[in-house]
MITILO-560056 format. One record per residue (C-alpha): residue in three letters; x, y, z; residue number from 1. Coordinates in nm, 3 decimals. Layout:
BEGIN
rec kolkol=Ala; u=X; v=Y; w=Z; sevo=NUM
...
END
This chain:
BEGIN
rec kolkol=Met; u=-12.163; v=-0.429; w=-4.708; sevo=1
rec kolkol=Met; u=-12.404; v=-0.327; w=-4.983; sevo=2
rec kolkol=Gln; u=-12.122; v=-0.322; w=-5.236; sevo=3
rec kolkol=Asn; u=-12.034; v=-0.684; w=-5.150; sevo=4
rec kolkol=Val; u=-12.394; v=-0.792; w=-5.213; sevo=5
rec kolkol=Ile; u=-12.401; v=-0.609; w=-5.547; sevo=6
rec kolkol=Thr; u=-12.065; v=-0.761; w=-5.648; sevo=7
rec kolkol=Ile; u=-12.184; v=-1.113; w=-5.563; sevo=8
rec kolkol=Ala; u=-12.510; v=-1.055; w=-5.754; sevo=9
rec kolkol=Val; u=-12.319; v=-0.933; w=-6.061; sevo=10
rec kolkol=Ile; u=-12.084; v=-1.235; w=-6.049; sevo=11
rec kolkol=Ile; u=-12.382; v=-1.473; w=-6.023; sevo=12
rec kolkol=Val; u=-12.564; v=-1.306; w=-6.315; sevo=13
rec kolkol=Val; u=-12.252; v=-1.312; w=-6.534; sevo=14
rec kolkol=Gly; u=-12.194; v=-1.679; w=-6.443; sevo=15
rec kolkol=Ile; u=-12.550; v=-1.770; w=-6.538; sevo=16
rec kolkol=Val; u=-12.520; v=-1.586; w=-6.870; sevo=17
rec kolkol=Val; u=-12.191; v=-1.760; w=-6.954; sevo=18
rec kolkol=Leu; u=-12.329; v=-2.104; w=-6.864; sevo=19
rec kolkol=Asn; u=-12.640; v=-2.038; w=-7.074; sevo=20
rec kolkol=Leu; u=-12.427; v=-1.945; w=-7.375; sevo=21
rec kolkol=Val; u=-12.215; v=-2.260; w=-7.337; sevo=22
rec kolkol=Phe; u=-12.511; v=-2.495; w=-7.293; sevo=23
rec kolkol=Trp; u=-12.729; v=-2.317; w=-7.550; sevo=24
rec kolkol=Asn; u=-12.484; v=-2.405; w=-7.827; sevo=25
rec kolkol=Lys; u=-12.491; v=-2.772; w=-7.726; sevo=26
rec kolkol=Asn; u=-12.870; v=-2.771; w=-7.693; sevo=27
rec kolkol=Lys; u=-12.908; v=-2.594; w=-8.027; sevo=28
rec kolkol=Lys; u=-12.734; v=-2.886; w=-8.199; sevo=29
rec kolkol=Ala; u=-12.948; v=-3.142; w=-8.016; sevo=30
rec kolkol=Phe; u=-13.261; v=-2.940; w=-8.094; sevo=31
rec kolkol=Asn; u=-13.172; v=-2.919; w=-8.464; sevo=32
rec kolkol=Asp; u=-13.103; v=-3.295; w=-8.475; sevo=33
rec kolkol=Ala; u=-13.441; v=-3.364; w=-8.317; sevo=34
rec kolkol=Lys; u=-13.607; v=-3.125; w=-8.561; sevo=35
rec kolkol=Gln; u=-13.445; v=-3.299; w=-8.858; sevo=36
rec kolkol=Gln; u=-13.560; v=-3.637; w=-8.726; sevo=37
rec kolkol=Lys; u=-13.915; v=-3.507; w=-8.684; sevo=38
rec kolkol=Ile; u=-13.912; v=-3.373; w=-9.042; sevo=39
rec kolkol=Ala; u=-13.787; v=-3.710; w=-9.169; sevo=40
rec kolkol=Glu; u=-14.060; v=-3.895; w=-8.976; sevo=41
rec kolkol=Arg; u=-14.329; v=-3.666; w=-9.117; sevo=42
rec kolkol=Gln; u=-14.195; v=-3.717; w=-9.468; sevo=43
rec kolkol=Ala; u=-14.206; v=-4.096; w=-9.421; sevo=44
rec kolkol=Gln; u=-14.564; v=-4.074; w=-9.296; sevo=45
rec kolkol=Arg; u=-14.658; v=-3.864; w=-9.599; sevo=46
rec kolkol=Glu; u=-14.505; v=-4.119; w=-9.832; sevo=47
rec kolkol=Gln; u=-14.687; v=-4.404; w=-9.658; sevo=48
rec kolkol=Ala; u=-15.017; v=-4.217; w=-9.683; sevo=49
rec kolkol=Glu; u=-14.952; v=-4.151; w=-10.051; sevo=50
rec kolkol=Glu; u=-14.881; v=-4.522; w=-10.115; sevo=51
rec kolkol=Tyr; u=-15.199; v=-4.614; w=-9.927; sevo=52
rec kolkol=Arg; u=-15.403; v=-4.375; w=-10.142; sevo=53
rec kolkol=Gln; u=-15.249; v=-4.518; w=-10.458; sevo=54
rec kolkol=Lys; u=-15.350; v=-4.871; w=-10.349; sevo=55
rec kolkol=Asp; u=-15.707; v=-4.758; w=-10.284; sevo=56
rec kolkol=Lys; u=-15.758; v=-4.639; w=-10.641; sevo=57
END
């Protein structure tokens, strides 16, 4: 009986690890895309601020 419980627990843990690896690769791409977009937005804000400062002078 105890061996069955241990076997089921091992199968569940291995399943979770495999699913995490599969989804982590997909999420990594989405995360990197979001990061790139954030960097681009910050760069645009910097450029706008720079233009604004140039106008002030």
